[in-house]
C-alpha positions as CSV (number, residue, x, y, z in Angstrom):
1,D,100.1,128.0,55.8
2,T,102.6,129.3,58.4
3,Q,100.3,129.1,61.4
4,N,101.1,126.5,64.0
5,P,98.5,124.0,65.1
6,A,97.1,124.2,68.6
7,A,96.6,121.7,71.4
8,S,96.4,121.6,75.2
9,N,98.9,119.8,77.5
10,P,97.5,116.4,78.4
11,A,96.3,116.1,82.0
12,P,99.1,115.2,84.5
13,I,99.1,111.7,86.0
14,A,100.5,110.3,89.3
15,V,101.5,106.7,89.8
16,Q,103.0,104.8,92.8
17,C,105.8,102.8,91.0
18,A,108.1,103.3,88.0
19,A,106.5,100.1,86.6
20,D,103.1,101.8,86.7
21,V,104.1,104.6,84.2
22,P,101.9,104.0,81.2
23,A,103.3,103.7,77.7
24,P,103.2,106.8,75.5
25,D,99.7,107.2,74.1
26,I,99.0,109.9,71.5
27,T,95.3,109.7,72.2
28,V,95.9,111.7,75.5
29,V,96.2,114.8,73.2
30,T,92.5,115.3,72.7
31,D,92.0,118.8,71.3
32,E,94.6,119.1,68.5
33,A,93.4,121.6,65.8
34,D,94.8,123.6,62.9
35,N,93.6,126.4,60.6
36,C,94.1,124.3,57.4
37,T,94.8,120.7,58.3
38,A,91.7,118.7,59.4
39,N,93.6,116.2,61.4
40,P,97.0,117.4,62.6
41,V,99.4,114.5,63.4
42,V,100.2,113.8,67.0
43,A,103.4,111.9,67.7
44,F,105.4,110.9,70.9
45,V,108.6,112.8,71.2
46,S,110.3,111.8,74.5
47,D,110.2,111.1,78.2
48,V,112.7,113.1,80.3
49,S,113.1,112.3,84.0
50,D,114.2,114.9,86.5
51,G,116.6,112.3,87.8
52,N,115.1,112.3,91.3
53,T,113.3,109.5,93.2
54,C,110.4,109.7,95.6
55,P,109.1,111.6,93.8
56,E,110.4,111.4,90.3
57,V,108.9,113.7,87.7
58,I,108.8,112.6,84.1
59,T,108.0,115.1,81.4
60,R,106.4,113.3,78.5
61,T,106.5,115.4,75.2
62,Y,104.2,115.0,72.2
63,S,104.4,116.9,68.9
64,V,101.4,118.2,66.9
65,T,102.2,118.8,63.3
66,D,100.0,120.1,60.4
67,D,100.3,119.2,56.7
68,C,102.8,122.1,56.0
69,G,105.2,121.0,58.7
70,N,104.2,123.6,61.3
71,S,104.6,122.0,64.7
72,I,104.1,122.6,68.4
73,Q,105.0,120.5,71.4
74,V,102.8,119.7,74.4
75,T,103.9,118.1,77.6
76,Q,102.4,115.8,80.2
77,T,103.7,115.6,83.7
78,I,104.0,112.1,85.2
79,T,104.8,112.0,88.9
80,V,106.1,108.7,90.3
81,D,105.9,108.7,94.1
82,D,105.6,105.6,96.2
83,D,103.9,106.7,99.5
84,T,102.6,103.2,100.4
85,D,104.2,101.5,103.4
86,P,105.7,98.0,103.0
87,T,104.0,95.1,104.7
88,A,105.2,92.3,107.1
89,S,103.8,90.2,109.9
90,N,105.2,90.2,113.4
91,P,107.7,87.3,113.9
92,A,106.5,84.4,116.0
93,P,107.0,84.8,119.7
94,I,109.6,82.8,121.5
95,A,110.0,81.5,125.0
96,V,113.3,80.7,126.7
97,Q,114.3,79.5,130.2
98,C,117.2,81.9,130.9
99,A,118.4,85.3,129.9
100,G,121.4,83.7,128.4
101,D,119.1,81.8,126.0
102,V,117.8,84.9,124.4
103,P,118.9,84.6,120.7
104,T,120.7,87.5,119.0
105,P,118.6,89.6,116.7
106,D,118.0,87.9,113.4
107,I,116.4,89.8,110.5
108,T,115.5,86.5,108.8
109,V,112.7,86.0,111.3
110,V,110.8,88.6,109.3
111,T,109.8,86.2,106.5
112,D,107.0,87.9,104.6
113,E,108.1,91.4,104.0
114,A,106.7,92.9,100.8
115,D,106.1,96.2,99.0
116,N,104.1,97.6,96.1
117,C,107.2,98.9,94.3
118,T,110.4,97.6,96.0
119,A,111.3,94.0,95.2
120,A,113.2,93.4,98.4
121,P,112.4,95.8,101.3
122,V,115.2,96.2,103.8
123,V,114.7,94.6,107.2
124,A,116.8,95.9,110.2
125,H,116.9,95.3,113.9
126,V,115.8,98.4,115.8
127,S,115.8,97.6,119.5
128,D,115.2,95.2,122.4
129,V,113.1,96.6,125.2
130,S,112.6,94.7,128.5
131,D,109.6,95.2,130.7
132,G,112.0,95.2,133.6
133,N,110.4,92.2,135.4
134,T,111.9,88.8,136.2
135,C,110.3,85.4,136.1
136,P,108.9,86.1,133.6
137,E,110.7,89.0,131.8
138,V,109.1,90.0,128.5
139,I,111.4,91.5,125.9
140,T,109.9,93.3,122.9
141,R,112.2,93.0,119.9
142,T,111.5,95.5,117.2
143,Y,112.5,95.3,113.5
144,S,111.9,97.9,110.8
145,V,110.9,97.1,107.2
146,T,111.8,99.9,104.8
147,D,111.2,100.4,101.0
148,D,113.3,102.3,98.5
149,C,111.3,105.5,99.2
150,N,111.9,105.3,102.9
151,N,108.3,104.2,103.7
152,Q,108.7,102.2,106.9
153,I,106.8,100.0,109.3
154,L,107.8,98.3,112.5
155,V,107.1,94.7,113.5
156,T,107.7,93.2,116.9
157,Q,108.6,89.9,118.3
158,T,107.8,89.0,121.9
159,I,110.5,87.1,123.8
160,T,109.5,85.7,127.2
161,V,112.2,84.7,129.6
162,D,110.7,82.4,132.3
163,D,112.7,79.9,134.3
164,D,110.2,77.3,135.4
165,T,112.7,74.5,136.0
166,D,113.3,73.6,139.7
167,P,116.8,73.7,140.9
168,T,118.5,70.4,141.8
169,A,120.6,69.4,144.8
170,S,121.6,66.2,146.5
171,N,120.7,65.4,150.1
172,P,123.6,66.2,152.4
173,A,125.5,63.2,153.8
174,P,124.0,61.9,157.0
175,I,125.8,62.8,160.2
176,A,126.5,60.1,162.7
């Protein structure tokens, strides 16, 4: 027997995260056949990454071998591509009396950032935008939350500056 066995490439699969890539499974090769061997042997050969991220393409190779050592290889394409945005809640609003009391941006006010693939999405300050009013002035502070594949959301914190404290003064001295 000098004739190679036959088999089709397994169906490609797509996953969101590297952790979602399934373990090799020889049963994905479903139509192996040979002219002499009733049940050619299917074996996992290798996983080879293209070295990219977002997306990463892994070529998974299986061999199909008959009883006389004739062999072919089939490949399955696995695409890893996280296209899901991270999540986070808007930070709690704050109110201050004076413009000088407005705190500096602090990324730790975003406390519940999460992502389906990235363990620690990056939080960054984007901008502070005033409504241009006074008494009260409302400042919208924006933070971004970004995962390793550059999926990004924006969250906002409202800062209200409203001086509602009366000024103080002493009565002038009486004049005689």
